[in-house]
PQR file with spaces between the fields and no chain letter, atoms N, CA, C, O and H, PARSE charges and radii, in Angstrom:
ATOM       1  N    UNK     1     169.241   47.247   58.731 -0.4000 1.5000
ATOM       2  CA   UNK     1     168.762   46.017   59.349 -0.0000 2.0000
ATOM       3  C    UNK     1     169.727   44.867   59.137  0.5500 1.7000
ATOM       4  O    UNK     1     169.639   43.850   59.825 -0.5500 1.4000
ATOM       5  N    UNK     2     170.630   45.009   58.210 -0.4000 1.5000
ATOM       6  CA   UNK     2     171.585   43.937   57.956 -0.0000 2.0000
ATOM       7  C    UNK     2     172.474   43.701   59.173  0.5500 1.7000
ATOM       8  O    UNK     2     172.924   42.583   59.421 -0.5500 1.4000
ATOM       9  H    UNK     2     170.702   45.835   57.651  0.4000 1.0000
ATOM      10  N    UNK     3     172.718   44.768   59.925 -0.4000 1.5000
ATOM      11  CA   UNK     3     173.551   44.643   61.118 -0.0000 2.0000
ATOM      12  C    UNK     3     172.907   43.721   62.137  0.5500 1.7000
ATOM      13  O    UNK     3     173.594   42.893   62.735 -0.5500 1.4000
ATOM      14  H    UNK     3     172.353   45.676   59.723  0.4000 1.0000
ATOM      15  N    UNK     4     171.607   43.845   62.346 -0.4000 1.5000
ATOM      16  CA   UNK     4     170.910   43.048   63.346 -0.0000 2.0000
ATOM      17  C    UNK     4     170.730   41.597   62.916  0.5500 1.7000
ATOM      18  O    UNK     4     170.518   40.733   63.767 -0.5500 1.4000
ATOM      19  H    UNK     4     171.049   44.517   61.860  0.4000 1.0000
ATOM      20  N    UNK     5     170.807   41.308   61.630 -0.4000 1.5000
ATOM      21  CA   UNK     5     170.706   39.923   61.173 -0.0000 2.0000
ATOM      22  C    UNK     5     171.911   39.107   61.614  0.5500 1.7000
ATOM      23  O    UNK     5     171.828   37.883   61.715 -0.5500 1.4000
ATOM      24  H    UNK     5     170.979   42.009   60.938  0.4000 1.0000
ATOM      25  N    UNK     6     173.022   39.769   61.876 -0.4000 1.5000
ATOM      26  CA   UNK     6     174.210   39.067   62.351 -0.0000 2.0000
ATOM      27  C    UNK     6     173.966   38.440   63.721  0.5500 1.7000
ATOM      28  O    UNK     6     174.533   37.395   64.038 -0.5500 1.4000
ATOM      29  H    UNK     6     173.090   40.763   61.795  0.4000 1.0000
ATOM      30  N    UNK     7     173.121   39.078   64.534 -0.4000 1.5000
ATOM      31  CA   UNK     7     172.819   38.539   65.854 -0.0000 2.0000
ATOM      32  C    UNK     7     172.045   37.229   65.765  0.5500 1.7000
ATOM      33  O    UNK     7     172.094   36.410   66.683 -0.5500 1.4000
ATOM      34  H    UNK     7     172.659   39.927   64.277  0.4000 1.0000
ATOM      35  N    UNK     8     171.344   37.035   64.682 -0.4000 1.5000
ATOM      36  CA   UNK     8     170.578   35.796   64.493 -0.0000 2.0000
ATOM      37  C    UNK     8     171.464   34.651   64.023  0.5500 1.7000
ATOM      38  O    UNK     8     171.058   33.489   64.066 -0.5500 1.4000
ATOM      39  H    UNK     8     171.304   37.700   63.936  0.4000 1.0000
ATOM      40  N    UNK     9     172.646   34.968   63.583 -0.4000 1.5000
ATOM      41  CA   UNK     9     173.539   33.938   63.083 -0.0000 2.0000
ATOM      42  C    UNK     9     173.319   33.632   61.623  0.5500 1.7000
ATOM      43  O    UNK     9     173.696   32.560   61.148 -0.5500 1.4000
ATOM      44  H    UNK     9     172.975   35.912   63.548  0.4000 1.0000
ATOM      45  N    UNK    10     172.716   34.556   60.903 -0.4000 1.5000
ATOM      46  CA   UNK    10     172.411   34.330   59.490 -0.0000 2.0000
ATOM      47  C    UNK    10     173.454   34.938   58.561  0.5500 1.7000
ATOM      48  O    UNK    10     173.263   34.965   57.346 -0.5500 1.4000
ATOM      49  H    UNK    10     172.410   35.427   61.289  0.4000 1.0000
ATOM      50  N    UNK    11     174.534   35.415   59.117 -0.4000 1.5000
ATOM      51  CA   UNK    11     175.546   36.048   58.272 -0.0000 2.0000
ATOM      52  C    UNK    11     176.455   34.988   57.653  0.5500 1.7000
ATOM      53  O    UNK    11     176.127   33.802   57.636 -0.5500 1.4000
ATOM      54  H    UNK    11     174.690   35.393   60.104  0.4000 1.0000
ATOM      55  N    UNK    12     177.559   35.421   57.164 -0.4000 1.5000
ATOM      56  CA   UNK    12     178.503   34.537   56.484 -0.0000 2.0000
ATOM      57  C    UNK    12     179.047   33.489   57.449  0.5500 1.7000
ATOM      58  O    UNK    12     179.011   33.692   58.662 -0.5500 1.4000
ATOM      59  H    UNK    12     177.826   36.385   57.177  0.4000 1.0000
ATOM      60  N    UNK    13     179.548   32.375   56.929 -0.4000 1.5000
ATOM      61  CA   UNK    13     180.112   31.343   57.821 -0.0000 2.0000
ATOM      62  C    UNK    13     181.371   31.843   58.527  0.5500 1.7000
ATOM      63  O    UNK    13     181.981   32.831   58.118 -0.5500 1.4000
ATOM      64  H    UNK    13     179.577   32.210   55.944  0.4000 1.0000
ATOM      65  N    UNK    14     181.738   31.153   59.576 -0.4000 1.5000
ATOM      66  CA   UNK    14     182.908   31.505   60.368 -0.0000 2.0000
ATOM      67  C    UNK    14     184.168   31.325   59.512  0.5500 1.7000
ATOM      68  O    UNK    14     184.316   30.309   58.833 -0.5500 1.4000
ATOM      69  H    UNK    14     181.243   30.351   59.909  0.4000 1.0000
ATOM      70  N    UNK    15     185.073   32.308   59.544 -0.4000 1.5000
ATOM      71  CA   UNK    15     186.302   32.160   58.753 -0.0000 2.0000
ATOM      72  C    UNK    15     187.175   31.040   59.314  0.5500 1.7000
ATOM      73  O    UNK    15     187.051   30.686   60.486 -0.5500 1.4000
ATOM      74  H    UNK    15     184.953   33.133   60.096  0.4000 1.0000
ATOM      75  N    UNK    16     188.047   30.488   58.493 -0.4000 1.5000
ATOM      76  CA   UNK    16     188.912   29.409   58.980 -0.0000 2.0000
ATOM      77  C    UNK    16     189.888   29.919   60.037  0.5500 1.7000
ATOM      78  O    UNK    16     190.265   31.090   60.041 -0.5500 1.4000
ATOM      79  H    UNK    16     188.148   30.775   57.541  0.4000 1.0000
ATOM      80  N    UNK    17     190.281   29.032   60.917 -0.4000 1.5000
ATOM      81  CA   UNK    17     191.219   29.432   61.969 -0.0000 2.0000
ATOM      82  C    UNK    17     192.609   29.621   61.372  0.5500 1.7000
ATOM      83  O    UNK    17     192.962   28.967   60.390 -0.5500 1.4000
ATOM      84  H    UNK    17     189.974   28.081   60.914  0.4000 1.0000
ATOM      85  N    UNK    18     193.403   30.522   61.969 -0.4000 1.5000
ATOM      86  CA   UNK    18     194.748   30.774   61.433 -0.0000 2.0000
ATOM      87  C    UNK    18     195.659   29.574   61.683  0.5500 1.7000
ATOM      88  O    UNK    18     195.388   28.754   62.560 -0.5500 1.4000
ATOM      89  H    UNK    18     193.117   31.053   62.766  0.4000 1.0000
ATOM      90  N    UNK    19     196.726   29.477   60.919 -0.4000 1.5000
ATOM      91  CA   UNK    19     197.675   28.373   61.117 -0.0000 2.0000
ATOM      92  C    UNK    19     198.289   28.409   62.517  0.5500 1.7000
ATOM      93  O    UNK    19     198.388   29.469   63.136 -0.5500 1.4000
ATOM      94  H    UNK    19     196.946   30.143   60.207  0.4000 1.0000
ATOM      95  N    UNK    20     198.691   27.261   62.994 -0.4000 1.5000
ATOM      96  CA   UNK    20     199.255   27.140   64.326 -0.0000 2.0000
ATOM      97  C    UNK    20     200.537   27.960   64.473  0.5500 1.7000
ATOM      98  O    UNK    20     200.821   28.465   65.559 -0.5500 1.4000
ATOM      99  H    UNK    20     198.611   26.400   62.491  0.4000 1.0000
ATOM     100  N    UNK    21     201.298   28.095   63.418 -0.4000 1.5000
ATOM     101  CA   UNK    21     202.533   28.876   63.451 -0.0000 2.0000
ATOM     102  C    UNK    21     202.226   30.350   63.757  0.5500 1.7000
ATOM     103  O    UNK    21     202.940   30.981   64.535 -0.5500 1.4000
ATOM     104  H    UNK    21     201.067   27.684   62.536  0.4000 1.0000
ATOM     105  N    UNK    22     201.185   30.887   63.157 -0.4000 1.5000
ATOM     106  CA   UNK    22     200.797   32.276   63.391 -0.0000 2.0000
ATOM     107  C    UNK    22     200.317   32.448   64.830  0.5500 1.7000
ATOM     108  O    UNK    22     200.660   33.431   65.486 -0.5500 1.4000
ATOM     109  H    UNK    22     200.605   30.374   62.525  0.4000 1.0000
ATOM     110  N    UNK    23     199.532   31.505   65.318 -0.4000 1.5000
ATOM     111  CA   UNK    23     199.045   31.563   66.695 -0.0000 2.0000
ATOM     112  C    UNK    23     200.223   31.533   67.667  0.5500 1.7000
ATOM     113  O    UNK    23     200.217   32.243   68.672 -0.5500 1.4000
ATOM     114  H    UNK    23     199.253   30.706   64.785  0.4000 1.0000
ATOM     115  N    UNK    24     201.220   30.722   67.375 -0.4000 1.5000
ATOM     116  CA   UNK    24     202.403   30.643   68.226 -0.0000 2.0000
ATOM     117  C    UNK    24     203.187   31.951   68.263  0.5500 1.7000
ATOM     118  O    UNK    24     203.632   32.376   69.329 -0.5500 1.4000
ATOM     119  H    UNK    24     201.225   30.145   66.558  0.4000 1.0000
ATOM     120  N    UNK    25     203.358   32.589   67.110 -0.4000 1.5000
ATOM     121  CA   UNK    25     204.074   33.865   67.064 -0.0000 2.0000
ATOM     122  C    UNK    25     203.313   34.950   67.820  0.5500 1.7000
ATOM     123  O    UNK    25     203.920   35.764   68.516 -0.5500 1.4000
ATOM     124  H    UNK    25     202.997   32.244   66.244  0.4000 1.0000
ATOM     125  N    UNK    26     202.008   34.965   67.689 -0.4000 1.5000
ATOM     126  CA   UNK    26     201.199   35.953   68.407 -0.0000 2.0000
ATOM     127  C    UNK    26     201.291   35.721   69.909  0.5500 1.7000
ATOM     128  O    UNK    26     201.429   36.671   70.680 -0.5500 1.4000
ATOM     129  H    UNK    26     201.515   34.304   67.124  0.4000 1.0000
ATOM     130  N    UNK    27     201.216   34.463   70.322 -0.4000 1.5000
ATOM     131  CA   UNK    27     201.327   34.140   71.746 -0.0000 2.0000
ATOM     132  C    UNK    27     202.700   34.551   72.284  0.5500 1.7000
ATOM     133  O    UNK    27     202.799   35.141   73.360 -0.5500 1.4000
ATOM     134  H    UNK    27     201.105   33.692   69.696  0.4000 1.0000
ATOM     135  N    UNK    28     203.743   34.240   71.538 -0.4000 1.5000
ATOM     136  CA   UNK    28     205.101   34.582   71.962 -0.0000 2.0000
ATOM     137  C    UNK    28     205.277   36.095   72.062  0.5500 1.7000
ATOM     138  O    UNK    28     205.880   36.580   73.019 -0.5500 1.4000
ATOM     139  H    UNK    28     203.663   33.761   70.664  0.4000 1.0000
ATOM     140  N    UNK    29     204.770   36.833   71.106 -0.4000 1.5000
ATOM     141  CA   UNK    29     204.871   38.288   71.142 -0.0000 2.0000
ATOM     142  C    UNK    29     204.134   38.880   72.333  0.5500 1.7000
ATOM     143  O    UNK    29     204.647   39.787   72.989 -0.5500 1.4000
ATOM     144  H    UNK    29     204.280   36.438   70.329  0.4000 1.0000
ATOM     145  N    UNK    30     202.947   38.384   72.618 -0.4000 1.5000
ATOM     146  CA   UNK    30     202.203   38.869   73.779 -0.0000 2.0000
ATOM     147  C    UNK    30     202.898   38.533   75.081  0.5500 1.7000
ATOM     148  O    UNK    30     202.944   39.350   76.000 -0.5500 1.4000
ATOM     149  H    UNK    30     202.531   37.647   72.085  0.4000 1.0000
ATOM     150  N    UNK    31     203.438   37.328   75.158 -0.4000 1.5000
ATOM     151  CA   UNK    31     204.157   36.910   76.364 -0.0000 2.0000
ATOM     152  C    UNK    31     205.396   37.767   76.591  0.5500 1.7000
ATOM     153  O    UNK    31     205.644   38.216   77.710 -0.5500 1.4000
ATOM     154  H    UNK    31     203.401   36.664   74.412  0.4000 1.0000
ATOM     155  N    UNK    32     206.170   37.994   75.541 -0.4000 1.5000
ATOM     156  CA   UNK    32     207.378   38.811   75.678 -0.0000 2.0000
ATOM     157  C    UNK    32     207.044   40.256   76.038  0.5500 1.7000
ATOM     158  O    UNK    32     207.772   40.884   76.807 -0.5500 1.4000
ATOM     159  H    UNK    32     205.968   37.629   74.632  0.4000 1.0000
ATOM     160  N    UNK    33     205.968   40.782   75.500 -0.4000 1.5000
ATOM     161  CA   UNK    33     205.561   42.144   75.849 -0.0000 2.0000
ATOM     162  C    UNK    33     205.184   42.226   77.322  0.5500 1.7000
ATOM     163  O    UNK    33     205.535   43.197   77.991 -0.5500 1.4000
ATOM     164  H    UNK    33     205.376   40.272   74.875  0.4000 1.0000
ATOM     165  N    UNK    34     204.475   41.221   77.840 -0.4000 1.5000
ATOM     166  CA   UNK    34     204.103   41.210   79.250 -0.0000 2.0000
ATOM     167  C    UNK    34     205.344   41.082   80.136  0.5500 1.7000
ATOM     168  O    UNK    34     205.414   41.706   81.194 -0.5500 1.4000
ATOM     169  H    UNK    34     204.190   40.432   77.296  0.4000 1.0000
ATOM     170  N    UNK    35     206.306   40.289   79.716 -0.4000 1.5000
ATOM     171  CA   UNK    35     207.542   40.127   80.488 -0.0000 2.0000
ATOM     172  C    UNK    35     208.322   41.438   80.539  0.5500 1.7000
ATOM     173  O    UNK    35     208.818   41.828   81.596 -0.5500 1.4000
ATOM     174  H    UNK    35     206.249   39.781   78.857  0.4000 1.0000
ATOM     175  N    UNK    36     208.428   42.106   79.418 -0.4000 1.5000
ATOM     176  CA   UNK    36     209.161   43.376   79.375 -0.0000 2.0000
ATOM     177  C    UNK    36     208.486   44.408   80.274  0.5500 1.7000
ATOM     178  O    UNK    36     209.166   45.098   81.033 -0.5500 1.4000
ATOM     179  H    UNK    36     208.025   41.789   78.559  0.4000 1.0000
ATOM     180  N    UNK    37     207.170   44.523   80.201 -0.4000 1.5000
ATOM     181  CA   UNK    37     206.459   45.481   81.046 -0.0000 2.0000
ATOM     182  C    UNK    37     206.609   45.106   82.519  0.5500 1.7000
ATOM     183  O    UNK    37     206.764   45.985   83.366 -0.5500 1.4000
ATOM     184  H    UNK    37     206.618   43.963   79.584  0.4000 1.0000
ATOM     185  N    UNK    38     206.565   43.828   82.826 -0.4000 1.5000
ATOM     186  CA   UNK    38     206.745   43.393   84.200 -0.0000 2.0000
ATOM     187  C    UNK    38     208.127   43.712   84.734  0.5500 1.7000
ATOM     188  O    UNK    38     208.260   44.186   85.862 -0.5500 1.4000
ATOM     189  H    UNK    38     206.439   43.114   82.138  0.4000 1.0000
ATOM     190  N    UNK    39     209.153   43.458   83.944 -0.4000 1.5000
ATOM     191  CA   UNK    39     210.509   43.782   84.384 -0.0000 2.0000
ATOM     192  C    UNK    39     210.711   45.287   84.524  0.5500 1.7000
ATOM     193  O    UNK    39     211.381   45.734   85.455 -0.5500 1.4000
ATOM     194  H    UNK    39     209.044   43.072   83.028  0.4000 1.0000
ATOM     195  N    UNK    40     210.145   46.070   83.616 -0.4000 1.5000
ATOM     196  CA   UNK    40     210.254   47.523   83.749 -0.0000 2.0000
ATOM     197  C    UNK    40     209.576   48.007   85.024  0.5500 1.7000
ATOM     198  O    UNK    40     210.093   48.894   85.704 -0.5500 1.4000
ATOM     199  H    UNK    40     209.602   45.707   82.859  0.4000 1.0000
ATOM     200  N    UNK    41     208.438   47.438   85.346 -0.4000 1.5000
ATOM     201  CA   UNK    41     207.746   47.827   86.577 -0.0000 2.0000
ATOM     202  C    UNK    41     208.554   47.398   87.796  0.5500 1.7000
ATOM     203  O    UNK    41     208.599   48.119   88.792 -0.5500 1.4000
ATOM     204  H    UNK    41     208.019   46.718   84.793  0.4000 1.0000
ATOM     205  N    UNK    42     209.180   46.254   87.729 -0.4000 1.5000
ATOM     206  CA   UNK    42     209.971   45.764   88.858 -0.0000 2.0000
ATOM     207  C    UNK    42     211.212   46.625   89.096  0.5500 1.7000
ATOM     208  O    UNK    42     211.497   47.015   90.229 -0.5500 1.4000
ATOM     209  H    UNK    42     209.144   45.668   86.920  0.4000 1.0000
ATOM     210  N    UNK    43     211.940   46.915   88.031 -0.4000 1.5000
ATOM     211  CA   UNK    43     213.179   47.661   88.188 -0.0000 2.0000
ATOM     212  C    UNK    43     212.953   49.132   88.499  0.5500 1.7000
ATOM     213  O    UNK    43     213.793   49.750   89.154 -0.5500 1.4000
ATOM     214  H    UNK    43     211.708   46.598   87.111  0.4000 1.0000
ATOM     215  N    UNK    44     211.862   49.702   88.056 -0.4000 1.5000
ATOM     216  CA   UNK    44     211.586   51.108   88.351 -0.0000 2.0000
ATOM     217  C    UNK    44     210.784   51.266   89.633  0.5500 1.7000
ATOM     218  O    UNK    44     210.494   52.389   90.045 -0.5500 1.4000
ATOM     219  H    UNK    44     211.180   49.200   87.524  0.4000 1.0000
ATOM     220  N    UNK    45     210.425   50.162   90.267 -0.4000 1.5000
ATOM     221  CA   UNK    45     209.663   50.156   91.511 -0.0000 2.0000
ATOM     222  C    UNK    45     208.306   50.872   91.375  0.5500 1.7000
ATOM     223  O    UNK    45     207.811   51.477   92.326 -0.5500 1.4000
ATOM     224  H    UNK    45     210.660   49.250   89.932  0.4000 1.0000
ATOM     225  N    UNK    46     207.725   50.787   90.182 -0.4000 1.5000
ATOM     226  CA   UNK    46     206.417   51.375   89.914 -0.0000 2.0000
ATOM     227  C    UNK    46     205.386   50.254   89.842  0.5500 1.7000
ATOM     228  O    UNK    46     205.640   49.226   89.214 -0.5500 1.4000
ATOM     229  H    UNK    46     208.127   50.295   89.410  0.4000 1.0000
ATOM     230  N    UNK    47     204.236   50.434   90.469 -0.4000 1.5000
ATOM     231  CA   UNK    47     203.226   49.365   90.426 -0.0000 2.0000
ATOM     232  C    UNK    47     202.561   49.277   89.047  0.5500 1.7000
ATOM     233  O    UNK    47     202.391   50.275   88.347 -0.5500 1.4000
ATOM     234  H    UNK    47     204.030   51.269   90.979  0.4000 1.0000
ATOM     235  N    UNK    48     202.204   48.081   88.698 -0.4000 1.5000
ATOM     236  CA   UNK    48     201.439   47.886   87.465 -0.0000 2.0000
ATOM     237  C    UNK    48     199.975   48.160   87.753  0.5500 1.7000
ATOM     238  O    UNK    48     199.427   47.683   88.747 -0.5500 1.4000
ATOM     239  H    UNK    48     202.342   47.270   89.266  0.4000 1.0000
ATOM     240  N    UNK    49     199.357   48.916   86.894 -0.4000 1.5000
ATOM     241  CA   UNK    49     197.936   49.218   87.092 -0.0000 2.0000
ATOM     242  C    UNK    49     197.155   48.490   86.019  0.5500 1.7000
ATOM     243  O    UNK    49     195.929   48.588   85.974 -0.5500 1.4000
ATOM     244  H    UNK    49     199.802   49.303   86.087  0.4000 1.0000
């Protein structure tokens, strides 16, 4: 039943947000990964699904 108590909002408080530097690195990594996949799809003439 402890699992269902989380739906009520009675669990632990929300953890603190990560530092802005970490958020920036994660955003940059995701962006670069999308760019690489996009260029690979473009040069190989394969559609992105």
